[in-house]
N, C-alpha and C positions, 0 to 999 in steps of 0.2 A: 587462402589470400579470398577476402572478402570483396567484390569487386561492387562500385556503387553508381548509379545511374544520375546522380548528382553529385556533383561537384562538393566536397566537405569542408567547405569554408566560409567562412561569415562575411556577407557582402548587403551593406545598405546603399540604397540606391534612390531611395526617396524617402518622403518624410514618411513618419511611423506616427498615426497609421497614415498610410499613403491615401491617393486619392481614389482608387478602388474602394479598397475597402471601406472609406468613407460613406462610399456611395451604397455600399451593401449594408455598411451599418444603419444606415437612414432605413433601408428597406425594412431589416430584423428589429427596429423599434416598432413598425408596425405591425409586421408578422407576428413577431415571436412576444411569448409572455417575459414580460420584464420580471418577473422572479426567476428567469434564466439568467444568472448573471454573465460577465466576461472580464477577467481580469486583464485582460489586453484586446481590445477590439480590430487584431489585423484577421484577415479570413486567411485560410490558407489553402494553395493549392494542389500544391504536392509534397511530398518530403520521401525521405531513403535517407538512411544511415542516421546520424543524429541532426540531420539538417532540415528544418520545415522550409520551405519557400511561400509567402503570401501572393497574394492575386497582383500584387506591384511590383513581385521581383526580388523581394528583398530576403536574404537568407540567413536565417537565424540559426544558431546553435538551443538545439534544444535540452536545457536540463532537467526537464519535466517528465520525459516520457507519456505523454499525456495524464500526470500524474501516475505514473509507475505502468503503466501498461503494454507499451509496445518497449519493452526491456532487451527483446531479440532485435532493436532495430525497425525503424520505420519501413516499410515494403518490403520485410526477410522475403530473400526469391524463396525457401523453403515454404513460407508460409502459403505468397502468390500461388504456387505450384499444386501446392495442396489443393486451396479452397479454387481454384480455379478446374482442376481435376473433378471436385466435389458439387460443384454447383452444375456442371453437366450430367454427374451421373443421378443425383439425390439432393432434395434441397429441405425437405419436410418430410416426417407422416405421423409425427409424436409417437417417441420411445416407449411409453406408456401403453400402445396402442399395438403397433409393427416395429418392432427394433430393429435395430442397423448396428453394423460392427465398430462403426467410431464410436460410440459412445462406450462400447465394453471396453475398447483398446484404449481412452483415456484413462477410465477407471483402475485397468490393471498397472498402468506406469504410474498413477498417482499410491496407488496400494503400494507399490514397489519403492517409490522414494519418498513418502512421508516418514516421519521419525515412527519408533516401534518397530520390534518384531513379530507382535502379534497378529491372527490373522486380520485383514482388514477388509473393508467393502467402501463405496465409493456412492456418491449420488452426484447428479451434474443439473445446474441452475445456471440462471443468467447474471446477476449482478453480484456484488459481494455482500449488498445488505441482504437478499434472498437466502445467502450461503449459512449467513448468520442468526437468522429466525429459523431455517430448518434446523441448524445444530441444536439452537435452543428447543423446538420442539421435540428432537429425538432425545436429549437428554430428559427432559421433562415425561414421556414416555417412558422409559427407560427406569429412571428412578421412583417414578410417581410422585413426584413433588413438585413444588410451583413456582420455588423462589429460584432468581438468578441473582448473582454478583456481577462487577464490572469495574472498573480502576477510574480513578480520579486521573483526567488530560486524556481518559481515550476517545476514540471515534468509532462507530459500526455500520452508520448507515443514515439513510433519512425514512424507511419507512416508518410506520407507526412505533412498533417494540426497536426497533435501532436507534428510535429518535430519543426514546425514554434510556436508551443504553450510553448514548453519547454524555460527553460530560458537559461542553460547551452550548449554553440555549442559541446562543447566536454564531451564526446565519443558518442554522440546521434546526434549530426547532421551536424559535421564537415566535409563538402567535399561532401554533398548531396544536396545540394541544386539546383535551386532554390524553396523555399517552398510554399506553400499556400498563398495568400495574404489574407487580412484582418483582421491580428491580431495587438495587440498594448499591449504594455507589461505596468504595471503599478507598483506604489511602494508595497510593502507588508507590512504589520506590522510583526518587525520582534524587539521583546523586546530588546536581547541580543544585536543589533547594532544598533538600532535604536537612535536618541538622548536621552539622561536620562532624563524622565519624561514622553516622550511622551504618551500619552493616546491612548486605542484603538479608540475611537470616533475622537481623533486628526487624529492619523495613517490615518483613515477611508476618513478625510476629505482632506486629502493629496492625497489620492489617486483619491478620487470624482474629486478633482478638476483639476486633469489630465486626467481623463476621458472625462470630461467636455469640458474643453478646446482643447484637441489632438483629441479626437473623435466625440465629439456631442454626447449627450443622445440619439437625434432621430433617428443615424443614427445606435445605438447600440443594436444587439439583445440580446446577453448575457454576462453576466462575468460568469468566468471558474475559480473556486477558489478550492484547496484541503483547509478541514477545520483544519489540522494539514497538513502540508508537508512533503512531503516522502523523496524523491531524495537528497531535498534542507538543510535536515536535520533534523525533526521533528520538525519544529519551529511551536510554538502554537500561532496563534495571541493573542496580548493583549484582554480583554474582550471589547466587545461592538464593535469589529471591525466589525467582519462578519456581526453583526445585522443592523450599521449605512449603512454598503453596501446597506445589502437588502432591509432596507427603501428606499432609495436611486432609486435602479434598480424599485421596486413595484411603487413606484410614476411615472418612467419614462418609464413604460411598457417595461422594460428589463427583459430577461428570469435570474431569478440566477440558476447555475448549481455548484453543490454540488460535486467535484470530491471526490469521498469516496472509490477509488480502493483500497488504501493500509491501508486507515483506518478505513473503515467497515467492517460488520459483525464480532460482538464481540470482535475485536482487543483492543479498549481502554476502555472496562468497559462498554460500551452503545453500542445498536445495531448499531448507527453509530456515530460519534466523532463530528456531527454536533448538536448531543441532549446535549452537554456541554454547550451550548450558548442559551439556551430554545426559544429566542427571534428570534432566526435566523432561518428559514422553506425556505428552497431552494424550489425551484420551481421543479427541476430536480436534480437527485442523479444518480451518476454512478457508478458503483458495480463489482468488479471483485474477484481475488487474494483469500481469504478466503472464498468465496460463496460455494465451490463444493470440498472441501479436496482434491485438487490436481488434479481435473478433469477440461476440459477445457470449461470453460462458463464466461460471464458477463453480465449485463445486466443496462438497462436504467430505472429506476421507476420515476413517478412522477405524477403532473397536468396532468386529463384525458384530457381537453381541449388543452393542449400542446401534448400530448402523442400521440393524436388523428388526428393532424394537417395535417400529412401524408395523400397522397392518398394512396391504398390499391399497397403494391407492394414497395412501397418506400422506406421502412427499410425493413432489413433482411437479410439474405444470407443462404448459403447451409449450412452449419453447425453449425449455429447460434440455441443453444437449444437442442443442440441432444438429445435426450431421455436417453443416459446413464450418460452424464454429469447432465443433468434436475435430475434424478433419486435421482444422488450424493448429489446435492444442497437439495433436498428437505429432505434427511437424515439429513444433517448438520443443516440445517434452525429448525427442529423442534428438533434435540438435544438443540440447544440453547432455544428453548421454553421452554424443560424439565425444566430446569435451572442447575445453577452450572458454565456453561460456561462465565457468564458474572462476575459470582464472582471470579473465576480464575485469569480473569483478572487485577480483580481490587487487588487480594491478590498478582500477581506476582508484580505489580506498586508499591505495600509497600515495598517490599522485596530489589524491585532494587531499587527505590529512597533512602532508609534507607544506605542501604552498599554504594551506589556510591556518595549519602551527605557526608557519611564517609571520603571515597575518597579524597573526591574535599577539603575536609578541612588539609589532609594532602599532597596533590598534585597540586601545584600551576599552575601546565600544566592543568588542568581541570579548563574551564571559564565558565561552565553553567553544570547542569542536567537539562535536561527538557523531556515532553514528558505526554500521558496520559495511564493508562491501560499497556498493553504488548507491548508498544513503546512508546520506552524511549531512552534518548540519551544522547550523552557528548559532547559537544563540546570542543576542546584543542584549548591552546593557548600559545603564548611563554607567561613565568611563566613574573607575573607585569603587561601584557600587555595584548590586545583584538585582536595583530596579530594571524592569524590562524596558527595553528601548524601543517601541514601537514606529518613533519617529524615521531612527536610521534605517529601520527593514524598508518602511517603505520608499525612503527616498532612493536608500540600492537599488530596490525592484524597479522603479522608472529607470534608473540610471542604467541598468543592464538592456532595459528592452528596448529603450530609444537607441543602445548601440549594440541590436542584433542576436542579444542573451536571453532565453526565456527561463525564469526561475522563479520558481514558487513560495509563495510564504507559508508559514504554518504557526504553531504554539496557541497554547492557551491566551497567553496575552501579545499574539501576533508580532511577536520578536524574534523570528525564527524566520532564517530564509534555508530551504532543503534543497539538496543535490541529488535526483532520481534522474541520471543520464543515462542512456541506451547503451546496452552495455556493450556497442562494437564502437562506441566514441574513441577517439585516437587522442594520445598523451597531448600532441602538437594542438588538436581542436580544446581540449580541456583547458590547457596551458592559456591558449587564446581568450576561453572563456571567464578561465581567473584574471589574466592581466585587465579585463573589463570590469572586473567585479572590484579589483586594487583601484583603479581609477577612480572607481566611486567613492570607496573607502578615503582614499586623500582627497578628495573634493569635500567629504565632509568635513 
């Protein structure tokens, strides 16, 4: 039984944002680059479980988890204990100068739980973008090829290479180019918007034909794909799409990289979203967000021959695999191993999809409910069409925020609301949040 230090209930006691948040916002505008945005300028003072509390004392139900980062729950006690102990022992040496056990233990756990029964290695970094960059580096080194393929609606980060890999220019890349060369975008399987009846293998054949003709298999180092697309709107490809891509890649010596930065680490009710298509086994997996309970850490895990392709010193970084972050990750990964976390994600999926399916029958602006585990989204349309409805999303997000529920938008057309609640959220709290959403839909 999880004990919480903050009551798991929604409570609004001031205007949103409140006076203290407004005061901090004024300070922020003078001190912080305006290029750093804020979806809702409330300033958080503390958090626990699925509740965040702002400086004005408002309690919000967090359905975003820091965009999937605190999957284990805010201020998880196991993470607190591991970090507190580690800070008193060792905060930094740089693993590539003088190593330490915590880094090794994280790699052992990731090697154990990522898809594939082949020999594996791991390397630790800081951000998801950094993990993706290093996966691409390793694939290029291993294959001695330069080109990579990515997919429409995908998101991979904000570094120069990953900006080139993103599908949307705004807000991630607009005005920041030129970007790294050698990146080609190919069609994704998007069942809600693909031609009716297009199967996963047929969508894969479309993508393969594009890669074969546009790039040439002999030039392609890697395919980089999110098994469930995050920023693109939680797009779940049609069954068979991932397998067909991987089979073609394997036959042509192309490395398959699964970007599991958002979907991995128990978020979807499995250790990794790739597991939902058992015949799809990526060569490399990129991991971040939920791995360390809010501490800064990312990883690349995969085939030992690819991971060992770099010369010593070719991958790494000053803070990559920091001992405090690594200790937090060991706690998170062992809690998932102990049981209950994956089951919670599956329970959350059932609650979310049941309620959202009911709403879809009542409100024709809901075009589709999709996702897996505690990674579920609604795509909004203009009633009676499949035209994207960004206006409805903007109004609903604002309504939820004003009523104590933190939700996130997403999607290429900004017409998706995504749910990424902490995996400790109760059905009671989740239903309260959905009641707020339903009131907003009724007001539309």
